[in-house]
C-alpha positions in Angstrom: -46.2 -25.4 68.0 -46.6 -24.2 71.4 -45.3 -25.7 74.6 -48.1 -28.6 74.4 -49.0 -31.3 71.8 -52.6 -31.4 70.3 -54.7 -33.7 71.0 -53.8 -37.0 68.9 -55.5 -39.9 66.5 -53.9 -42.8 68.2 -51.0 -44.3 69.5 -48.6 -43.8 66.0 -49.8 -40.1 65.7 -49.1 -39.7 69.7 -45.6 -41.1 69.6 -44.5 -39.1 66.8 -46.1 -35.9 68.1 -44.5 -36.2 71.5 -41.4 -36.8 69.8 -41.8 -33.6 67.3 -42.7 -31.5 70.4 -39.6 -32.8 72.2 -37.3 -31.6 69.0 -39.1 -28.5 68.8 -38.3 -27.5 72.5 -34.6 -29.0 72.0 -34.4 -26.5 69.0 -36.0 -23.5 70.8 -33.0 -23.6 73.3 -31.0 -22.9 70.2 -33.3 -19.6 69.2 -31.2 -16.8 68.0 -27.9 -18.3 69.0 -24.6 -17.6 66.9 -22.7 -20.1 65.9 -19.9 -19.0 68.6 -22.6 -19.0 71.3 -23.7 -22.5 69.9 -20.2 -24.0 70.7 -20.0 -22.3 74.3 -19.7 -25.1 77.1 -20.1 -22.6 79.8 -21.1 -25.3 82.6 -18.6 -27.7 84.3 -19.9 -30.2 81.6 -18.5 -30.4 78.0 -21.6 -30.0 76.7 -23.0 -26.9 74.2 -26.4 -26.5 72.7 -25.1 -26.7 69.0 -23.2 -30.3 70.4 -26.8 -31.4 71.6 -28.7 -30.8 68.8 -26.1 -32.3 66.3 -25.5 -35.5 68.8 -29.5 -35.8 69.2 -29.9 -35.9 65.3 -26.9 -38.2 65.1 -28.7 -40.7 67.7 -32.2 -40.1 66.4 -30.8 -41.3 62.7 -28.6 -44.1 64.3 -31.9 -45.6 65.8 -33.6 -45.8 62.2 -30.8 -47.6 61.1 -31.6 -50.1 63.8 -35.0 -50.1 62.8 -34.1 -50.9 59.4 -31.4 -53.8 60.4 -29.1 -51.7 58.1 -25.0 -52.5 58.8 -23.9 -50.6 61.9 -19.9 -48.9 62.3 -17.8 -51.2 64.5 -18.3 -50.4 68.3 -14.5 -48.7 68.3 -15.2 -46.7 65.0 -18.7 -45.6 66.5 -17.0 -44.4 69.8 -14.5 -42.2 68.1 -17.5 -40.7 66.2 -19.6 -40.4 69.5 -16.8 -38.3 71.1 -17.0 -35.6 68.7 -20.9 -36.0 68.1 -21.4 -33.6 71.2 -19.2 -30.8 70.0 -20.2 -28.2 67.1 -16.8 -28.2 65.2 -15.3 -25.2 63.8 -16.5 -25.9 60.2 -20.2 -26.8 61.3 -22.6 -24.2 61.9 -25.6 -24.0 63.8 -28.1 -23.8 61.1 -26.5 -26.8 59.3 -26.9 -29.0 62.6 -30.7 -27.7 63.0 -31.0 -28.3 58.9 -29.7 -31.8 59.4 -32.2 -32.2 62.4 -35.1 -31.5 60.4 -34.1 -34.1 57.9 -33.6 -36.9 60.2 -37.2 -36.0 61.6 -38.7 -36.2 57.9 -36.6 -39.8 57.4 -37.9 -40.7 60.7 -41.7 -39.8 59.9 -40.9 -41.7 56.4 -39.7 -44.8 58.2 -42.6 -45.0 60.6 -45.1 -44.5 58.4 -43.9 -47.4 56.4 -44.0 -50.1 59.4 -47.3 -51.4 59.8 -46.7 -53.0 63.2 -45.1 -50.9 66.1 -44.7 -54.4 67.9 -42.3 -55.3 65.2 -39.0 -56.5 66.8 -35.8 -54.6 66.6 -33.1 -56.8 67.4 -30.5 -55.4 70.2 -27.4 -54.4 68.7 -24.6 -56.9 70.1 -21.3 -55.9 71.8 -22.7 -52.6 72.9 -21.9 -52.3 76.7 -25.0 -49.8 77.7 -27.4 -52.6 75.5 -29.0 -55.1 77.6 -27.3 -58.7 76.5 -29.9 -60.8 77.9 -32.5 -59.4 75.5 -32.8 -60.1 72.0 -35.3 -57.6 70.6 -37.2 -54.3 71.6 -40.0 -53.0 69.5 -40.4 -50.1 67.5 -42.7 -48.6 69.8 -40.0 -48.8 72.5 -37.5 -47.5 70.0 -40.0 -44.3 69.9 -40.6 -43.8 73.6 -36.8 -44.2 73.9 -36.2 -41.3 71.2 -38.5 -39.1 73.3 -36.6 -39.6 76.6 -33.3 -39.2 74.7 -34.5 -35.8 73.1 -36.6 -34.6 76.3 -33.1 -35.5 78.3 -31.1 -33.4 76.3 -33.9 -30.5 75.9 -33.4 -30.0 79.5 -29.9 -30.1 79.4 -30.0 -27.2 76.5 -32.3 -25.1 78.6 -29.7 -25.2 81.4 -26.8 -24.5 78.7 -28.8 -21.8 77.1 -29.4 -19.7 80.7 -25.5 -20.0 81.1 -25.0 -18.6 78.1 -27.3 -15.4 77.6 -29.9 -15.8 80.6 -32.5 -17.2 77.9 -35.2 -19.1 79.2 -37.7 -21.8 77.7 -40.7 -19.6 77.5 -39.3 -16.4 76.7 -37.3 -18.0 73.7 -40.7 -19.8 72.7 -42.4 -16.5 72.7 -39.8 -15.0 70.5 -39.3 -18.1 68.1 -43.1 -18.6 67.6 -43.8 -14.6 67.6 -45.7 -14.5 70.4 -46.8 -10.8 71.3 -45.6 -9.2 74.4 -48.1 -9.6 77.2 -47.9 -8.6 81.3 -47.0 -12.3 81.9 -44.7 -13.0 78.9 -41.8 -10.9 77.1 -40.3 -12.4 74.5 -36.5 -13.1 74.5 -35.0 -10.4 72.5 -31.0 -10.5 71.5 -29.0 -8.0 73.5 -27.9 -5.2 71.5 -23.8 -4.9 71.7 -22.1 -1.8 72.4 -20.8 -0.2 69.5 
């Protein structure tokens, strides 16, 4: 998938394709990184490329649970997971979190395919400080738009972090990941060879 979403058939197709495209550009920021590089936090923030992929996969999966009205963890327990959710742990691999992200994407497609009306109510979880207490429900449509926004925001974070890790930027990384030929205006990213 190149940098633009192809034409869409309808609202549902558009929402899912734009979410898919934002997932794709986030994964592009991880292209060619080693596990060690994916753990690096080269800016003043505690964010890493691998941690961002892990966080966005977990967040999207959690929103599916909310849509399906599955039981949620108590807030204190969820907050403990939240803090570690931004880090690629020592026993985790970039390949593992990317695979998990693909599994979550497949789950999203399946869940949304099973919902007839994107206006279906999604009750707002109570007791979470960043959720509004004066709104009873969002819609599935709202959740998909929120997931697009959340994924796009973190894809931007990942772009900045990646550039700090090894100088890789979005278009050359996309060219490398998608196998574009070298042209006078785009040189696909290549891993720097390490001295022997």
